[in-house]
A tleap script that builds the chain and sets N, CA, C and O, in Angstrom:
source leaprc.protein.ff14SB
mol = sequence {
  NMET LYS PRO GLY ARG ILE ILE GLY ILE LEU
  LEU GLY ALA ALA LEU VAL ILE VAL ALA VAL
  GLY ALA TYR PHE SER GLY GLU PRO ALA SER
  GLN THR GLN ASN GLY ARG ILE ALA ILE LEU
  PHE ALA ALA ILE MET GLY VAL PHE MET ILE
  ALA GLY ASN SER SER ALA GLY LYS LYS GLN
  GLU ALA PRO ILE ARG GLN PRO ALA PRO ALA
  PRO ALA PRO PRO VAL LYS PRO LEU CYS PRO
  ALA CYS GLY ARG GLN ILE SER SER GLU TYR
  LEU VAL CYS PRO TYR CYS GLY LYS ARG LEU
  ARG GLU LYS CYS PRO SER CYS GLY LYS ASP
  VAL ALA GLY ASP PHE ILE VAL CYS PRO TYR
  CYS GLY ILE SER LEU LYS SER GLY CTHR
}
set mol.1.N position { 11.151 -2.726 -27.096 }
set mol.1.CA position { 9.733 -2.848 -27.358 }
set mol.1.C position { 9.454 -4.286 -27.785 }
set mol.1.O position { 10.251 -4.885 -28.507 }
set mol.2.N position { 8.346 -4.831 -27.351 }
set mol.2.CA position { 7.995 -6.213 -27.645 }
set mol.2.C position { 7.575 -6.357 -29.111 }
set mol.2.O position { 7.053 -5.413 -29.703 }
set mol.3.N position { 7.801 -7.532 -29.695 }
set mol.3.CA position { 7.447 -7.740 -31.103 }
set mol.3.C position { 5.952 -7.547 -31.386 }
set mol.3.O position { 5.585 -7.065 -32.458 }
set mol.4.N position { 5.102 -7.915 -30.446 }
set mol.4.CA position { 3.664 -7.746 -30.653 }
set mol.4.C position { 3.279 -6.283 -30.789 }
set mol.4.O position { 2.378 -5.941 -31.555 }
set mol.5.N position { 3.948 -5.432 -30.058 }
set mol.5.CA position { 3.660 -3.992 -30.142 }
set mol.5.C position { 4.167 -3.406 -31.461 }
set mol.5.O position { 3.533 -2.528 -32.045 }
set mol.6.N position { 5.309 -3.898 -31.917 }
set mol.6.CA position { 5.842 -3.435 -33.196 }
set mol.6.C position { 4.888 -3.823 -34.321 }
set mol.6.O position { 4.608 -3.017 -35.209 }
set mol.7.N position { 4.392 -5.050 -34.284 }
set mol.7.CA position { 3.437 -5.509 -35.303 }
set mol.7.C position { 2.172 -4.668 -35.247 }
set mol.7.O position { 1.629 -4.309 -36.292 }
set mol.8.N position { 1.694 -4.349 -34.059 }
set mol.8.CA position { 0.501 -3.512 -33.922 }
set mol.8.C position { 0.698 -2.130 -34.508 }
set mol.8.O position { -0.201 -1.589 -35.151 }
set mol.9.N position { 1.871 -1.555 -34.288 }
set mol.9.CA position { 2.176 -0.235 -34.853 }
set mol.9.C position { 2.237 -0.309 -36.374 }
set mol.9.O position { 1.697 0.558 -37.061 }
set mol.10.N position { 2.893 -1.342 -36.900 }
set mol.10.CA position { 2.998 -1.494 -38.356 }
set mol.10.C position { 1.628 -1.717 -38.999 }
set mol.10.O position { 1.335 -1.152 -40.052 }
set mol.11.N position { 0.793 -2.538 -38.368 }
set mol.11.CA position { -0.551 -2.761 -38.916 }
set mol.11.C position { -1.380 -1.482 -38.872 }
set mol.11.O position { -2.126 -1.191 -39.807 }
set mol.12.N position { -1.254 -0.723 -37.795 }
set mol.12.CA position { -1.966 0.547 -37.697 }
set mol.12.C position { -1.508 1.518 -38.764 }
set mol.12.O position { -2.326 2.204 -39.377 }
set mol.13.N position { -0.192 1.582 -38.992 }
set mol.13.CA position { 0.343 2.469 -40.031 }
set mol.13.C position { -0.129 2.021 -41.409 }
set mol.13.O position { -0.480 2.853 -42.246 }
set mol.14.N position { -0.139 0.707 -41.650 }
set mol.14.CA position { -0.615 0.195 -42.932 }
set mol.14.C position { -2.081 0.536 -43.143 }
set mol.14.O position { -2.472 0.887 -44.256 }
set mol.15.N position { -2.893 0.442 -42.118 }
set mol.15.CA position { -4.310 0.767 -42.219 }
set mol.15.C position { -4.511 2.244 -42.559 }
set mol.15.O position { -5.372 2.581 -43.372 }
set mol.16.N position { -3.734 3.112 -41.949 }
set mol.16.CA position { -3.826 4.542 -42.251 }
set mol.16.C position { -3.401 4.804 -43.694 }
set mol.16.O position { -4.053 5.573 -44.401 }
set mol.17.N position { -2.318 4.176 -44.133 }
set mol.17.CA position { -1.823 4.378 -45.503 }
set mol.17.C position { -2.847 3.887 -46.524 }
set mol.17.O position { -3.095 4.556 -47.528 }
set mol.18.N position { -3.438 2.726 -46.272 }
set mol.18.CA position { -4.454 2.194 -47.185 }
set mol.18.C position { -5.673 3.114 -47.218 }
set mol.18.O position { -6.244 3.352 -48.282 }
set mol.19.N position { -6.072 3.631 -46.054 }
set mol.19.CA position { -7.237 4.514 -46.018 }
set mol.19.C position { -6.971 5.802 -46.783 }
set mol.19.O position { -7.834 6.272 -47.524 }
set mol.20.N position { -5.788 6.374 -46.610 }
set mol.20.CA position { -5.443 7.607 -47.333 }
set mol.20.C position { -5.356 7.321 -48.832 }
set mol.20.O position { -5.820 8.114 -49.652 }
set mol.21.N position { -4.765 6.192 -49.177 }
set mol.21.CA position { -4.680 5.818 -50.591 }
set mol.21.C position { -6.051 5.610 -51.209 }
set mol.21.O position { -6.295 6.012 -52.347 }
set mol.22.N position { -6.943 4.983 -50.461 }
set mol.22.CA position { -8.298 4.761 -50.981 }
set mol.22.C position { -9.025 6.082 -51.160 }
set mol.22.O position { -9.801 6.234 -52.104 }
set mol.23.N position { -8.794 7.026 -50.286 }
set mol.23.CA position { -9.470 8.323 -50.380 }
set mol.23.C position { -9.039 9.078 -51.636 }
set mol.23.O position { -9.857 9.699 -52.314 }
set mol.24.N position { -7.746 9.013 -51.932 }
set mol.24.CA position { -7.230 9.746 -53.091 }
set mol.24.C position { -7.182 8.900 -54.369 }
set mol.24.O position { -6.678 9.370 -55.389 }
set mol.25.N position { -7.692 7.672 -54.336 }
set mol.25.CA position { -7.577 6.784 -55.491 }
set mol.25.C position { -8.497 7.171 -56.644 }
set mol.25.O position { -8.181 6.864 -57.793 }
set mol.26.N position { -9.566 7.801 -56.393 }
set mol.26.CA position { -10.515 8.147 -57.450 }
set mol.26.C position { -11.492 7.030 -57.752 }
set mol.26.O position { -12.289 7.145 -58.684 }
set mol.27.N position { -11.449 5.963 -56.996 }
set mol.27.CA position { -12.406 4.861 -57.169 }
set mol.27.C position { -13.813 5.392 -56.944 }
set mol.27.O position { -14.028 6.221 -56.060 }
set mol.28.N position { -14.773 4.923 -57.736 }
set mol.28.CA position { -16.143 5.401 -57.547 }
set mol.28.C position { -16.688 5.064 -56.148 }
set mol.28.O position { -17.451 5.850 -55.585 }
set mol.29.N position { -16.308 3.911 -55.584 }
set mol.29.CA position { -16.821 3.520 -54.261 }
set mol.29.C position { -16.299 4.454 -53.173 }
set mol.29.O position { -16.988 4.685 -52.180 }
set mol.30.N position { -15.079 4.999 -53.347 }
set mol.30.CA position { -14.524 5.891 -52.333 }
set mol.30.C position { -15.106 7.289 -52.409 }
set mol.30.O position { -14.890 8.104 -51.511 }
set mol.31.N position { -15.847 7.575 -53.480 }
set mol.31.CA position { -16.434 8.893 -53.648 }
set mol.31.C position { -17.835 8.984 -53.054 }
set mol.31.O position { -18.389 10.079 -52.955 }
set mol.32.N position { -18.417 7.853 -52.655 }
set mol.32.CA position { -19.758 7.874 -52.065 }
set mol.32.C position { -19.649 8.212 -50.590 }
set mol.32.O position { -18.571 8.188 -49.996 }
set mol.33.N position { -20.808 8.528 -50.018 }
set mol.33.CA position { -20.814 8.869 -48.577 }
set mol.33.C position { -20.421 7.662 -47.736 }
set mol.33.O position { -19.642 7.795 -46.791 }
set mol.34.N position { -20.954 6.478 -48.068 }
set mol.34.CA position { -20.608 5.269 -47.303 }
set mol.34.C position { -19.135 4.913 -47.478 }
set mol.34.O position { -18.500 4.438 -46.537 }
set mol.35.N position { -18.595 5.132 -48.650 }
set mol.35.CA position { -17.188 4.848 -48.894 }
set mol.35.C position { -16.287 5.760 -48.070 }
set mol.35.O position { -15.289 5.312 -47.505 }
set mol.36.N position { -16.640 7.030 -48.007 }
set mol.36.CA position { -15.845 7.969 -47.212 }
set mol.36.C position { -15.936 7.665 -45.720 }
set mol.36.O position { -14.952 7.815 -44.996 }
set mol.37.N position { -17.114 7.238 -45.253 }
set mol.37.CA position { -17.262 6.851 -43.841 }
set mol.37.C position { -16.388 5.644 -43.533 }
set mol.37.O position { -15.750 5.592 -42.481 }
set mol.38.N position { -16.352 4.666 -44.447 }
set mol.38.CA position { -15.525 3.474 -44.246 }
set mol.38.C position { -14.045 3.843 -44.235 }
set mol.38.O position { -13.280 3.306 -43.434 }
set mol.39.N position { -13.638 4.746 -45.111 }
set mol.39.CA position { -12.237 5.178 -45.155 }
set mol.39.C position { -11.872 5.921 -43.873 }
set mol.39.O position { -10.815 5.688 -43.287 }
set mol.40.N position { -12.757 6.815 -43.449 }
set mol.40.CA position { -12.517 7.557 -42.208 }
set mol.40.C position { -12.416 6.611 -41.017 }
set mol.40.O position { -11.550 6.774 -40.157 }
set mol.41.N position { -13.309 5.618 -40.971 }
set mol.41.CA position { -13.286 4.635 -39.885 }
set mol.41.C position { -11.965 3.864 -39.883 }
set mol.41.O position { -11.373 3.655 -38.824 }
set mol.42.N position { -11.500 3.441 -41.063 }
set mol.42.CA position { -10.246 2.693 -41.166 }
set mol.42.C position { -9.065 3.559 -40.722 }
set mol.42.O position { -8.162 3.079 -40.036 }
set mol.43.N position { -9.073 4.833 -41.113 }
set mol.43.CA position { -7.975 5.720 -40.724 }
set mol.43.C position { -7.954 5.937 -39.211 }
set mol.43.O position { -6.891 5.923 -38.591 }
set mol.44.N position { -9.132 6.138 -38.621 }
set mol.44.CA position { -9.200 6.338 -37.164 }
set mol.44.C position { -8.744 5.090 -36.428 }
set mol.44.O position { -8.017 5.186 -35.440 }
set mol.45.N position { -9.162 3.920 -36.898 }
set mol.45.CA position { -8.733 2.672 -36.254 }
set mol.45.C position { -7.214 2.504 -36.348 }
set mol.45.O position { -6.583 2.045 -35.395 }
set mol.46.N position { -6.630 2.870 -37.478 }
set mol.46.CA position { -5.185 2.783 -37.632 }
set mol.46.C position { -4.462 3.705 -36.662 }
set mol.46.O position { -3.444 3.329 -36.081 }
set mol.47.N position { -4.993 4.924 -36.486 }
set mol.47.CA position { -4.377 5.867 -35.542 }
set mol.47.C position { -4.466 5.327 -34.121 }
set mol.47.O position { -3.509 5.435 -33.355 }
set mol.48.N position { -5.617 4.743 -33.763 }
set mol.48.CA position { -5.756 4.167 -32.426 }
set mol.48.C position { -4.797 2.994 -32.215 }
set mol.48.O position { -4.247 2.828 -31.126 }
set mol.49.N position { -4.597 2.180 -33.257 }
set mol.49.CA position { -3.661 1.056 -33.128 }
set mol.49.C position { -2.236 1.557 -32.911 }
set mol.49.O position { -1.486 1.006 -32.104 }
set mol.50.N position { -1.877 2.606 -33.640 }
set mol.50.CA position { -0.523 3.157 -33.479 }
set mol.50.C position { -0.359 3.749 -32.083 }
set mol.50.O position { 0.624 3.475 -31.395 }
set mol.51.N position { -1.320 4.556 -31.677 }
set mol.51.CA position { -1.223 5.215 -30.365 }
set mol.51.C position { -1.253 4.201 -29.226 }
set mol.51.O position { -0.482 4.320 -28.274 }
set mol.52.N position { -2.130 3.210 -29.312 }
set mol.52.CA position { -2.247 2.217 -28.236 }
set mol.52.C position { -1.011 1.366 -28.084 }
set mol.52.O position { -0.629 1.024 -26.965 }
set mol.53.N position { -0.372 1.014 -29.197 }
set mol.53.CA position { 0.811 0.163 -29.110 }
set mol.53.C position { 2.079 0.941 -28.810 }
set mol.53.O position { 3.022 0.376 -28.257 }
set mol.54.N position { 2.131 2.202 -29.154 }
set mol.54.CA position { 3.355 2.959 -28.863 }
set mol.54.C position { 3.377 3.451 -27.422 }
set mol.54.O position { 4.454 3.555 -26.835 }
set mol.55.N position { 2.222 3.756 -26.832 }
set mol.55.CA position { 2.213 4.232 -25.452 }
set mol.55.C position { 2.139 3.091 -24.451 }
set mol.55.O position { 2.358 3.313 -23.261 }
set mol.56.N position { 1.839 1.883 -24.894 }
set mol.56.CA position { 1.705 0.756 -23.969 }
set mol.56.C position { 3.051 0.344 -23.383 }
set mol.56.O position { 3.090 -0.260 -22.311 }
set mol.57.N position { 4.148 0.653 -24.058 }
set mol.57.CA position { 5.453 0.243 -23.558 }
set mol.57.C position { 6.062 1.203 -22.561 }
set mol.57.O position { 7.077 0.885 -21.941 }
set mol.58.N position { 5.470 2.361 -22.394 }
set mol.58.CA position { 6.029 3.344 -21.480 }
set mol.58.C position { 5.688 2.967 -20.047 }
set mol.58.O position { 4.578 2.526 -19.748 }
set mol.59.N position { 6.647 3.148 -19.187 }
set mol.59.CA position { 6.426 2.837 -17.778 }
set mol.59.C position { 5.682 3.968 -17.104 }
set mol.59.O position { 5.936 5.144 -17.364 }
set mol.60.N position { 4.766 3.599 -16.242 }
set mol.60.CA position { 4.060 4.582 -15.432 }
set mol.60.C position { 4.943 4.926 -14.244 }
set mol.60.O position { 5.585 4.055 -13.657 }
set mol.61.N position { 4.966 6.195 -13.903 }
set mol.61.CA position { 5.737 6.586 -12.730 }
set mol.61.C position { 4.992 6.156 -11.474 }
set mol.61.O position { 3.789 6.372 -11.330 }
set mol.62.N position { 5.734 5.552 -10.589 }
set mol.62.CA position { 5.135 5.107 -9.334 }
set mol.62.C position { 4.811 6.328 -8.477 }
set mol.62.O position { 5.559 7.306 -8.464 }
set mol.63.N position { 3.697 6.261 -7.766 }
set mol.63.CA position { 3.386 7.392 -6.891 }
set mol.63.C position { 4.450 7.529 -5.802 }
set mol.63.O position { 5.023 6.543 -5.339 }
set mol.64.N position { 4.692 8.751 -5.416 }
set mol.64.CA position { 5.690 9.005 -4.379 }
set mol.64.C position { 5.123 8.548 -3.041 }
set mol.64.O position { 4.058 8.988 -2.609 }
set mol.65.N position { 5.850 7.672 -2.416 }
set mol.65.CA position { 5.398 7.154 -1.125 }
set mol.65.C position { 6.006 7.984 -0.008 }
set mol.65.O position { 7.212 8.229 0.036 }
set mol.66.N position { 5.151 8.398 0.871 }
set mol.66.CA position { 5.617 9.138 2.033 }
set mol.66.C position { 6.090 8.130 3.077 }
set mol.66.O position { 5.426 7.117 3.299 }
set mol.67.N position { 7.219 8.390 3.715 }
set mol.67.CA position { 7.664 7.450 4.742 }
set mol.67.C position { 6.677 7.421 5.908 }
set mol.67.O position { 6.075 8.431 6.274 }
set mol.68.N position { 6.541 6.250 6.462 }
set mol.68.CA position { 5.637 6.098 7.600 }
set mol.68.C position { 6.192 6.892 8.780 }
set mol.68.O position { 7.404 6.938 8.988 }
set mol.69.N position { 5.316 7.507 9.539 }
set mol.69.CA position { 5.814 8.257 10.695 }
set mol.69.C position { 6.486 7.312 11.686 }
set mol.69.O position { 6.056 6.175 11.882 }
set mol.70.N position { 7.529 7.807 12.292 }
set mol.70.CA position { 8.264 6.989 13.263 }
set mol.70.C position { 7.368 6.714 14.466 }
set mol.70.O position { 6.664 7.605 14.942 }
set mol.71.N position { 7.399 5.478 14.951 }
set mol.71.CA position { 6.578 5.180 16.124 }
set mol.71.C position { 7.056 5.972 17.336 }
set mol.71.O position { 8.247 6.236 17.504 }
set mol.72.N position { 6.115 6.332 18.150 }
set mol.72.CA position { 6.445 7.093 19.355 }
set mol.72.C position { 7.248 6.205 20.298 }
set mol.72.O position { 6.955 5.016 20.426 }
set mol.73.N position { 8.242 6.760 20.950 }
set mol.73.CA position { 9.010 5.943 21.886 }
set mol.73.C position { 8.107 5.480 23.025 }
set mol.73.O position { 7.205 6.208 23.441 }
set mol.74.N position { 8.347 4.281 23.523 }
set mol.74.CA position { 7.490 3.786 24.599 }
set mol.74.C position { 7.600 4.676 25.843 }
set mol.74.O position { 8.679 5.150 26.198 }
set mol.75.N position { 6.483 4.881 26.473 }
set mol.75.CA position { 6.447 5.700 27.678 }
set mol.75.C position { 6.837 4.816 28.858 }
set mol.75.O position { 6.240 3.768 29.103 }
set mol.76.N position { 7.839 5.264 29.565 }
set mol.76.CA position { 8.280 4.488 30.727 }
set mol.76.C position { 7.379 4.820 31.906 }
set mol.76.O position { 6.988 5.972 32.094 }
set mol.77.N position { 7.053 3.805 32.698 }
set mol.77.CA position { 6.209 4.063 33.874 }
set mol.77.C position { 6.978 4.849 34.937 }
set mol.77.O position { 8.207 4.909 34.938 }
set mol.78.N position { 6.213 5.437 35.822 }
set mol.78.CA position { 6.800 6.208 36.924 }
set mol.78.C position { 6.720 5.400 38.207 }
set mol.78.O position { 5.775 4.641 38.424 }
set mol.79.N position { 7.722 5.573 39.047 }
set mol.79.CA position { 7.706 4.925 40.358 }
set mol.79.C position { 6.598 5.580 41.179 }
set mol.79.O position { 6.526 6.808 41.232 }
set mol.80.N position { 5.722 4.784 41.828 }
set mol.80.CA position { 4.647 5.372 42.615 }
set mol.80.C position { 5.153 6.115 43.860 }
set mol.80.O position { 4.440 6.955 44.410 }
set mol.81.N position { 6.360 5.812 44.298 }
set mol.81.CA position { 6.879 6.469 45.498 }
set mol.81.C position { 7.633 7.764 45.181 }
set mol.81.O position { 7.349 8.802 45.778 }
set mol.82.N position { 8.592 7.713 44.247 }
set mol.82.CA position { 9.422 8.896 43.995 }
set mol.82.C position { 9.065 9.626 42.702 }
set mol.82.O position { 9.505 10.759 42.508 }
set mol.83.N position { 8.279 9.012 41.810 }
set mol.83.CA position { 7.831 9.668 40.588 }
set mol.83.C position { 8.842 9.695 39.459 }
set mol.83.O position { 8.600 10.363 38.453 }
set mol.84.N position { 9.958 9.002 39.577 }
set mol.84.CA position { 10.960 8.981 38.505 }
set mol.84.C position { 10.630 7.878 37.501 }
set mol.84.O position { 9.971 6.891 37.827 }
set mol.85.N position { 11.106 8.075 36.277 }
set mol.85.CA position { 10.849 7.066 35.247 }
set mol.85.C position { 11.695 5.830 35.506 }
set mol.85.O position { 12.876 5.908 35.844 }
set mol.86.N position { 11.033 4.670 35.332 }
set mol.86.CA position { 11.700 3.385 35.563 }
set mol.86.C position { 11.277 2.420 34.467 }
set mol.86.O position { 10.335 2.694 33.724 }
set mol.87.N position { 11.948 1.327 34.367 }
set mol.87.CA position { 11.586 0.289 33.403 }
set mol.87.C position { 10.422 -0.520 33.952 }
set mol.87.O position { 10.308 -0.730 35.160 }
set mol.88.N position { 9.556 -0.972 33.045 }
set mol.88.CA position { 8.413 -1.775 33.489 }
set mol.88.C position { 8.851 -3.162 33.957 }
set mol.88.O position { 8.060 -3.890 34.557 }
set mol.89.N position { 10.095 -3.531 33.688 }
set mol.89.CA position { 10.592 -4.840 34.107 }
set mol.89.C position { 11.155 -4.840 35.530 }
set mol.89.O position { 11.379 -5.905 36.104 }
set mol.90.N position { 11.381 -3.677 36.092 }
set mol.90.CA position { 11.992 -3.604 37.426 }
set mol.90.C position { 11.041 -4.154 38.483 }
set mol.90.O position { 9.825 -3.981 38.407 }
set mol.91.N position { 11.626 -4.813 39.460 }
set mol.91.CA position { 10.877 -5.283 40.620 }
set mol.91.C position { 10.970 -4.275 41.754 }
set mol.91.O position { 10.070 -4.182 42.589 }
set mol.92.N position { 12.073 -3.514 41.781 }
set mol.92.CA position { 12.325 -2.521 42.820 }
set mol.92.C position { 12.808 -1.250 42.137 }
set mol.92.O position { 13.599 -1.315 41.197 }
set mol.93.N position { 12.343 -0.101 42.597 }
set mol.93.CA position { 12.787 1.183 42.047 }
set mol.93.C position { 14.262 1.371 42.404 }
set mol.93.O position { 14.614 1.294 43.581 }
set mol.94.N position { 15.138 1.616 41.414 }
set mol.94.CA position { 16.556 1.780 41.710 }
set mol.94.C position { 16.879 3.126 42.378 }
set mol.94.O position { 17.991 3.319 42.868 }
set mol.95.N position { 15.916 4.054 42.399 }
set mol.95.CA position { 16.160 5.374 42.979 }
set mol.95.C position { 15.764 5.458 44.453 }
set mol.95.O position { 16.465 6.065 45.263 }
set mol.96.N position { 14.613 4.829 44.792 }
set mol.96.CA position { 14.154 4.966 46.183 }
set mol.96.C position { 14.022 3.629 46.906 }
set mol.96.O position { 13.825 3.599 48.121 }
set mol.97.N position { 14.129 2.533 46.176 }
set mol.97.CA position { 14.068 1.220 46.809 }
set mol.97.C position { 12.664 0.677 47.017 }
set mol.97.O position { 12.514 -0.382 47.626 }
set mol.98.N position { 11.630 1.359 46.536 }
set mol.98.CA position { 10.242 0.899 46.701 }
set mol.98.C position { 10.038 -0.376 45.904 }
set mol.98.O position { 10.411 -0.453 44.733 }
set mol.99.N position { 9.444 -1.378 46.541 }
set mol.99.CA position { 9.134 -2.635 45.859 }
set mol.99.C position { 7.963 -2.369 44.919 }
set mol.99.O position { 6.899 -1.930 45.355 }
set mol.100.N position { 8.160 -2.635 43.628 }
set mol.100.CA position { 7.167 -2.326 42.601 }
set mol.100.C position { 6.236 -3.495 42.318 }
set mol.100.O position { 5.119 -3.306 41.838 }
set mol.101.N position { 6.693 -4.682 42.612 }
set mol.101.CA position { 5.872 -5.877 42.386 }
set mol.101.C position { 5.859 -6.702 43.659 }
set mol.101.O position { 6.807 -6.711 44.443 }
set mol.102.N position { 4.767 -7.378 43.826 }
set mol.102.CA position { 4.628 -8.268 44.975 }
set mol.102.C position { 4.660 -9.709 44.471 }
set mol.102.O position { 4.478 -9.966 43.282 }
set mol.103.N position { 4.888 -10.616 45.365 }
set mol.103.CA position { 4.850 -12.033 45.020 }
set mol.103.C position { 3.466 -12.572 45.359 }
set mol.103.O position { 2.906 -12.264 46.410 }
set mol.104.N position { 2.924 -13.384 44.451 }
set mol.104.CA position { 1.636 -14.032 44.718 }
set mol.104.C position { 1.858 -15.069 45.812 }
set mol.104.O position { 2.778 -15.881 45.711 }
set mol.105.N position { 1.032 -15.056 46.855 }
set mol.105.CA position { 1.223 -16.023 47.933 }
set mol.105.C position { 0.917 -17.453 47.508 }
set mol.105.O position { 1.339 -18.393 48.182 }
set mol.106.N position { 0.200 -17.640 46.416 }
set mol.106.CA position { -0.168 -18.976 45.977 }
set mol.106.C position { 0.855 -19.562 45.008 }
set mol.106.O position { 1.392 -20.643 45.251 }
set mol.107.N position { 1.132 -18.840 43.890 }
set mol.107.CA position { 2.017 -19.405 42.861 }
set mol.107.C position { 3.432 -18.842 42.918 }
set mol.107.O position { 4.336 -19.408 42.304 }
set mol.108.N position { 3.651 -17.732 43.646 }
set mol.108.CA position { 4.976 -17.170 43.813 }
set mol.108.C position { 5.454 -16.300 42.662 }
set mol.108.O position { 6.598 -15.846 42.681 }
set mol.109.N position { 4.616 -16.050 41.660 }
set mol.109.CA position { 5.029 -15.205 40.543 }
set mol.109.C position { 4.887 -13.737 40.916 }
set mol.109.O position { 4.068 -13.380 41.763 }
set mol.110.N position { 5.695 -12.884 40.274 }
set mol.110.CA position { 5.641 -11.448 40.520 }
set mol.110.C position { 4.386 -10.860 39.898 }
set mol.110.O position { 4.070 -11.129 38.739 }
set mol.111.N position { 3.674 -10.056 40.676 }
set mol.111.CA position { 2.473 -9.362 40.197 }
set mol.111.C position { 2.562 -7.907 40.646 }
set mol.111.O position { 3.237 -7.587 41.624 }
set mol.112.N position { 1.873 -7.035 39.919 }
set mol.112.CA position { 1.876 -5.620 40.277 }
set mol.112.C position { 1.196 -5.442 41.625 }
set mol.112.O position { 0.306 -6.206 41.998 }
set mol.113.N position { 1.632 -4.427 42.337 }
set mol.113.CA position { 1.118 -4.205 43.684 }
set mol.113.C position { -0.346 -3.805 43.731 }
set mol.113.O position { -0.990 -3.954 44.769 }
set mol.114.N position { -0.893 -3.293 42.616 }
set mol.114.CA position { -2.304 -2.873 42.644 }
set mol.114.C position { -3.249 -3.931 42.079 }
set mol.114.O position { -4.442 -3.663 41.936 }
set mol.115.N position { -2.750 -5.129 41.753 }
set mol.115.CA position { -3.629 -6.199 41.256 }
set mol.115.C position { -4.509 -6.707 42.392 }
set mol.115.O position { -4.071 -6.804 43.539 }
set mol.116.N position { -5.730 -7.024 42.063 }
set mol.116.CA position { -6.664 -7.583 43.040 }
set mol.116.C position { -6.631 -9.110 42.984 }
set mol.116.O position { -6.775 -9.785 44.003 }
set mol.117.N position { -6.438 -9.639 41.772 }
set mol.117.CA position { -6.413 -11.086 41.554 }
set mol.117.C position { -5.128 -11.425 40.815 }
set mol.117.O position { -4.707 -10.661 39.946 }
set mol.118.N position { -4.497 -12.537 41.130 }
set mol.118.CA position { -3.295 -12.987 40.428 }
set mol.118.C position { -3.693 -13.425 39.019 }
set mol.118.O position { -4.570 -14.277 38.872 }
set mol.119.N position { -3.067 -12.861 37.976 }
set mol.119.CA position { -3.433 -13.243 36.615 }
set mol.119.C position { -2.924 -14.636 36.224 }
set mol.119.O position { -3.304 -15.157 35.175 }
set mol.120.N position { -2.077 -15.237 37.048 }
set mol.120.CA position { -1.514 -16.547 36.741 }
set mol.120.C position { -2.296 -17.697 37.376 }
set mol.120.O position { -2.504 -18.737 36.752 }
set mol.121.N position { -2.719 -17.501 38.602 }
set mol.121.CA position { -3.425 -18.601 39.279 }
set mol.121.C position { -4.850 -18.257 39.696 }
set mol.121.O position { -5.629 -19.151 40.025 }
set mol.122.N position { -5.205 -16.953 39.685 }
set mol.122.CA position { -6.580 -16.548 39.975 }
set mol.122.C position { -6.896 -16.323 41.430 }
set mol.122.O position { -8.044 -16.015 41.749 }
set mol.123.N position { -5.949 -16.455 42.332 }
set mol.123.CA position { -6.230 -16.284 43.758 }
set mol.123.C position { -6.384 -14.794 44.068 }
set mol.123.O position { -5.753 -13.952 43.429 }
set mol.124.N position { -7.210 -14.482 45.035 }
set mol.124.CA position { -7.400 -13.111 45.460 }
set mol.124.C position { -6.149 -12.627 46.193 }
set mol.124.O position { -5.626 -13.313 47.071 }
set mol.125.N position { -5.676 -11.432 45.819 }
set mol.125.CA position { -4.452 -10.893 46.417 }
set mol.125.C position { -4.723 -9.934 47.544 }
set mol.125.O position { -3.819 -9.646 48.329 }
set mol.126.N position { -5.933 -9.429 47.657 }
set mol.126.CA position { -6.264 -8.476 48.709 }
set mol.126.C position { -7.036 -9.202 49.803 }
set mol.126.O position { -7.962 -9.967 49.532 }
set mol.127.N position { -6.649 -8.955 51.001 }
set mol.127.CA position { -7.369 -9.572 52.122 }
set mol.127.C position { -8.728 -8.882 52.250 }
set mol.127.O position { -8.827 -7.661 52.137 }
set mol.128.N position { -9.750 -9.663 52.482 }
set mol.128.CA position { -11.101 -9.115 52.642 }
set mol.128.C position { -11.886 -9.130 51.361 }
set mol.128.O position { -13.019 -8.649 51.352 }
set mol.129.N position { -11.338 -9.669 50.241 }
set mol.129.CA position { -12.107 -9.785 48.989 }
set mol.129.C position { -12.221 -11.213 48.579 }
set mol.129.O position { -12.831 -11.514 47.554 }
savepdb mol mol.pdb
quit
């Protein structure tokens, strides 16, 4: 426990002891209504000081974290000719031999067979468009 919290607890305890002592002292001032209110106030403040400093050192339990759901495995594309799953990186289906990508006639890069425009150079890939 930190020294500041210990001092707070001791001061709170001292305040409660002084308030109880003043109540039972028989002093004329402690017998009046205002005197009793002041004593009660001092005792309550002492209890709050003790409670606040003794519970401040306790660790709060961390909320239980639920593990994040596992990401779904990537869906592999299907070959348009035979319908089997293939890698998106393949240029040719290894099962039926269908060419999956075409070469752009302008820049020579591989493009999907259903592209209308080359995404690399912008040339039209379909004749008549």
